N, C-alpha and C positions, 0 to 999 in steps of 0.2 A: 662651819666646815660646809664645804661644797662638795659635789660628786662628780667625778670624771668617769666617763664610759669610754673604755678603748675596745675597737674590734678590730681584730686582725686573726687571720688564720694561721699565722705564724706565732705560736705561744712565746717565743724567745722576744719578739718584738714588744708583745704586751708587757712582758716581766722586765725588759730594759727600760721602759717609759715609767713603769711602776716604781722602780729602783731609782731613777732619777729624781722622780716626785718625792720619794720618802727622804732621800738624802739632802734634798733641798729643804725640806720641811714645810712644803706647801699645805695650806689647810684644804685638802683633799682627800676625799675617800675614793679609792679605785674599783671600778667594775669592770670586768673583761669579759668579751664576747668574742665567739669564734668565727661569726659570719655575719652578713647582714640582716638576715632573718633574726637571729638571736639578738643584735643589736636593736633593733626595733622592739622586739618584745621587753628586753630590759629597760628600754627607754620608757615604755608604757608602765612598767611595773616599779621601777626606781624612780622615775622623774630626774635624771642627771641633769646637771647645770651646763656641763661641758661635754662634747663628744668629739673624740679622735676616731676617723674612719679610714681603714685602708681601702682603696678602690677595688682592686682586683681580689675578690673573694669567691669561693665556691658559692653555688645557689644565687642568693641575692647580693650583688656587688655593693660597695660602698655608695655609688651614686644613687642607686635605686632605694636603698636605705635612707639616704639623705632628703629624698623627695618626699618619701612617706612621713619622716620625721618633721620636715619643715611644713607639711600639710596640717600637722596637729599643733606644732609650736614653732611659729615663724621665727621668733627672734633668738632661737637657742643658738650658742657659738658652736659651730661645726667646723673641724680642721680635717683636712684630707691628709694622709700619709700614704705615700706610693712610691715604689721603684721604678715605676712606668712615666718618664718624664717626656709626655707627648703632648702636642698642642690640643687634640682632641678632648683628653682629659682635663687640661687646664681650662678649656673654654666651658666645658660642662660645669666644672668646679665653681667658675665665675657665675654662671647662670644660676646655680643654686645658692648663691650668695654665701660661699665659704669664707669663713674668717681668715684663713690661711690654707695654702697649697703648698705642702712640703715635701721634697723628694728625699727618700730614704737613701743611704743612712743620715739622719738628722744629728746634727751636732748638738752637744749639751746646752751650749749657749742659745742656739735658736728655740729649743724646747723652754728654756727658762725665761728668754725674753717674751715669748709667746704667753706663756701662762701669767707672767707678771701683767702683762697688758689686759688679757681677758678677765683676770681676777679683779683688777682694778675697776674695770667698766661694770662687773657684776656687783661690786660694793657700791659704786656710785648708783647704779639702777635700783639696788635694794634700800638706799637711803630715800631716794625719790618716791619709791613704792610706799614706804612707811609713812612718810609725810602726807601722802595723797590718802591713804587708808585711815590716818588721824582726822583728816579733813572731813571725809565720808562718813565716819562714825558720828562725829558731832553733828552733822546734818541730819542722819538718821534718828538721832536720840529726839529731835523736835516732832517727829511723827510716830514715836514710840506707841502712845495711847491708840491712835488710828489704827496702827499696825496690829496691836494686841486684840483690840476689838474684832477685826477681820479674822484674825489667827484663832481666836476663842470660838468664833461660830463658823470655822472653816469655809470662809468666804475668800480665800486666796488661792491662786494657781500654785501648785507645788514650785514652779520655777521661780515664782516671784519670792516665795518663802526661803528658797535655797540661795537666791542672791542676797536677800537681808542679812541671813546669818552669815554668809560667806564674807561679806563686807565688814562684819563684826568680828571675825576671826574665828568664827564657829563652823565647822565643816563637818562635824558629825551629825547623824541623822537618827541617834539613838538616845534615849534619856528618860527622864521622869518630871513630872509637873508636881510642885509644893504650893501650898497656900499658906500663909503665915500672917499673923495678926499680933499686935502688941510689940513691934520691932520696927526700928527705922530702917531706911535703906542702907546706910552704912553698916548697921549691925547686921543685915541679911548677908552682905558681902564678908564681914568678919566671920560669921558664924559657918559660912559654907568654903572659906578659903582653905581650911586644912585639908579639905576633900580633894584639892589639887585638879579640879575640873573646870570646864567652861560653863559659865552661867549666864543666863539672861533674865531680867526681872522687870516687873511691870507693877509699879506701885498704884494704890488707889486710896481713898479717904479711909477705908475700913481695913484693908489688908492687902499684901503684897503676894504676887503670883510669880513663882520662880520656876524657870526651864533649868534643869540641870543635866547637861549633855554628857553622858557616858554610856557605853554598853555595860557598865556594872552599876547603874543607878540604884537599883534596888538594894544591892549590898552595900552601897555608900552611905545610904540614909539610914542604915542600921546603926550607924555611929551617933546619930543625932540625939536619940532619947537618952543617952548616957551623959549629956553636958549638963553641967550644974546650973546652967542658966535656963534650963528647958521651963522651969516653973514661971518665968516671966512672960511667956507668950505661948500660942497655940499654933500648932503645926498640923495640916492635914496633907497626905500624900495620895497621888492617884495611880492609875493603871500606868506601866511603863510603856513608852511610845518606841517603835522601831522604824518609824518613817515620818515625815513632816504630816502626811494626812492623818496620823494618830494622834497628834498634839492636842487637837480639841477635845478628844474623849480623854486623854490624861488630865487636862485642866478641869474638865467638868467632874471626874471622880475624885479629883484632890479637893474641889469644893464641897462635894457630898462628904467627903471624910473631915474636912474642916468643920462643916457645919454639925456633923455629929459629935465631934469634940467639943464645939463650943457648948452645944446643947446639955452635954453630960459632965462639964467642968473638967475635961481632958487637957493635957498639954500637948499630946502627941496621938495621932490617929492614921493608921494605914487603912487605905480604902479595903484592901482584902480582909481586914478584920471587920469592917463594918458589915461585909457580907456574911461574915461568920455569926456576927452577934444578932444581926437582924436583917430581915428582907426588906425590900423597899417599904416605905412607911405608907398608910393611907389606903385609899380604896383599891390600888393594885395589889397589896400584899398577897391575898389569898389567891387571886387570879393568877399571878405569875408563877406561884407554887403549883398551881393545879395545871398550867400549860407545861411547866417543866416535867411533872410527874407523868403526864399523859404521852409526853414525847418519849420518855425513857422506857415506857412499858412494851411496845409503843402502841398508842391508840390515836390515830389521826384524827378521827371525827370528833373525838372529846378535846384534843388540843385545839383544833379549828373553831370549835364552839367557844372555849373559853377566851380564845384571842378575839373573837368577834365581839364578846361581853367586855373585855378589856378597853377595846377601842370606843365602843359606845359609852361605857361609863366615863371614859376620859373626856369625851366630847360633853356629856351630860354635866359633868362636874365642873368643867372650864365654862362652860356656857358659849363657847366660841372656838373656832378651828385653831386659831394661833395657840391660844391657851391649852387647849388639848395637846397640841404638839409638844408644847414644853413639860407638860405633866408625863407625856409618853416617853420622853427620851431616856429618863433615868431607870424605868423598868425595863425597857427594851435593851438597854446597855447592860443591866444585871443579868437579864435572861440570855443574852448572846454569850456574856462572860461565862456563865455556868454550863451552857451547852458545850462551849469550846472545851471546857474542862472534862465533861463527861463522854464526848465524842471526838477523839484525837483526829487530825487530819481532814476536819470537816471545814470546806471553805466558807467563812463567815463575812461577808461585806461589812462596812461601816454603817452604823445605825443613821438613817437620815435625820437631821435635825429640825427642819423647818416646814414640814408638809406631813399633815396627817394621812393623806393619801398614800403618799409614799411610805410612811411609816406602816400602814397596814398592809400594802403590797409587799413590804420588806418582812413582816412578821409571818405572813402567810408562806411565802417562798421559804423563810427559814424552817419553819415547822415541817413542811413538806421535805425539804432536803434533809433535815436531821432525823426525820422518822425513815426516810428511805435509807440513810446511812445505818440507822439503828438496825433495821430489819436485815440489812446486808451482814451486819456483823454478827447477828445471832445465827445466821445461816453459815457464814463462813468468816472468821474473825481476821483472816489475812487478804481477803478479795481487795478490800478497799485500800488497804496498804499497798499492795502491788499496781492497782491502777493509779495511785499516787506517783509511784515508781515510774511507770510509763510515762505518765504527763510530764513528770520533772525531768526525765531524761531527753524527752523531745524538745523542751525548751531549754535546755542547758547542753547541747551538744558541743558547743564551742568552749566549755570550761573543762578543767580538769576533774575527774569523777573517779572516785574509788569505790570499791565496795563496802569499805568500812565507813566512808562518808554517808552512802546511801542507806545503810543499815541503822545508822545513827539518826538519820532524818526521820524515818519511819518508826524508829523505836523498837527495833528488834535485834536481838543478839546476833553479832557478825556471823558467827558460825552456822546458826540456824538459818538465817537470811540467805547465805549461800546456798543452803539445802533446799530451801523452799523456791529459790529462783527456777530450778529445773521444772517445778510443778506449775508456777505461775507465769513464768515467761517463757518456757519451752525451751530454754538453753540457760547455759551458765551465765552469770552477770556480764562477764567480760564479752562472751560470744553474742550476747543480746544487745549490748551497747555497741560492738563493733558493727554489726548488723545495721543498726539504726544510723551510725555516723557513714557507713558506706552507701546506704540507700539515699541520705541527705547530699552526700557528695556527688552521687550519680546526677540528682536531680539539678544540683547547681552547675555541674559541668556541661550539661545538654542545654541549659538556659542560653539561648542563642542572643536574647536581648541584653541579658546583663554581661555576657562574655567574661566570665570570671578566669582569671588565672589559676593554674593548679595550685600555687602557693597560697592563694587567698581561699580557695577551698579547703586546702589542708587546716588553715588556721580556723576557719569558720566550723570545722568538724572536731576541734579539740586535739589538732597534732601540731607539735611544735617543729617537728623535722618533716620536710617536704619529702625527702628521699624515703624515709620510713613510711610516710602516708603513701606514696606511690606503690610501695612493695606490698601494704596491706591491702590496698585497692585492686592489685593484680590478683593476688591470692584470693580475693572474694569475688572478683567479676570475672576473672580469665583474660582481662585487657587492661591495658595502662591507662591513667587518666587523660594523658594527651591524646590516646586514640580516640577518647569519646569527644574530644574538642575538635580533632581534625575531621570527624565526618561531616561529609557535606550536606546531609538532609536528614530530616527526622525518620525517614525510611531506612535510611542507612544506618543510622545509629540504632534503631531498632533491631536490624539484621545483626549489627555487631554485638549487640548484648543479648537479644532474643530471650530476655527475661529469665535468664537461668544463672544465678549466681553460684560460685562453686562453694561446697560446704566442706 
């Protein structure tokens, strides 16, 4: 099944083509857009395989939409449909490498012949792509051990990791790591096949590490302990990862869970349960507990003292910096995990794995930021939540954001969150968000070097309709977006605006 995107400001034209496609039973799903801007948005959202564009449409026309789409996907089939049979349009269509230029009204035969030809080309291209992908996967398998070693120790750039998994048909960035012993590679695949998710595994002499790609990874592995074959092997599961940079931590924690299961004659062990059953073993046990207790009180000096003792004891126990770094990674991971549970919305970076100096700096910074957050929460339980709201909105102005979504992110009841906005934001949620968007829009419009178009600024500030954006901008600033762009100098822009938005 392929997807056909039709963009025409006359709904009857879209409906007519859709009817023809359905009558002919083409393997096509239809998406309809009302203008060029919407066509570009639907292209980015749905990834259609074929695009029909009317040339004359309000706002962004079909030619401009085609330019933007071609810049992102050069080989997508584009067909222009227009009632304007002029040399100028035809010439521009050719320049944009249109697959066809048809003058409305288009005959049934022309549509059918055109779609037959394009679908045949897509099928041929698909066959070639699948063959190439198969060849690439066979080549990558030769380097799986090298790749896994680099992945395990987080020595790969995210771009390289993304390319590797994409070429293996794995496009998700969320999942969970498992370490399994007493089972063959084929049995690993058989065991996980019922879960119906993408997996990638790396066997060694003693055990096999599995990456299970799914945003429901934790829920899916709950099915594993109920298997009757579980007594024949050992499984340890780690902390779920939400991005490629977290895979190494998931593998490490899965290894810890596996070791605990092995040492305690268990067939299945979750890392989260290891944390509940026991703290990290050995020299760091009591010190990690003391650091966490001091943070939660909060007592910064006591926490820093225990942290220094932890670092020095690790170096003394290992006898070298490299060994100390390895000893510290697990307790620091445990500590950061516990702090994240106790203090929500606290930004906690990934634990450094290969340098004691970096680990010490990390630990001290973690303690300082955690205690500062704890003290703020004791003074005002919602202050950090709304600081997070402000930062989140500033960095996500181009995305659709609702009060329900924001309340869910910070873990506050939606109705109460709306009430608190007046206190912590000085306005309702919608008013505050609109003000941020309008201020960002004004900055972009007055940027002479970038020279953004009004429609580009609208998209960059979360508006899908340029006309609606212009209306809100005028209501806020008292002038139109085009007036800002037309100003001839910074001085004139300042006089036009005068720093006084309408309220």
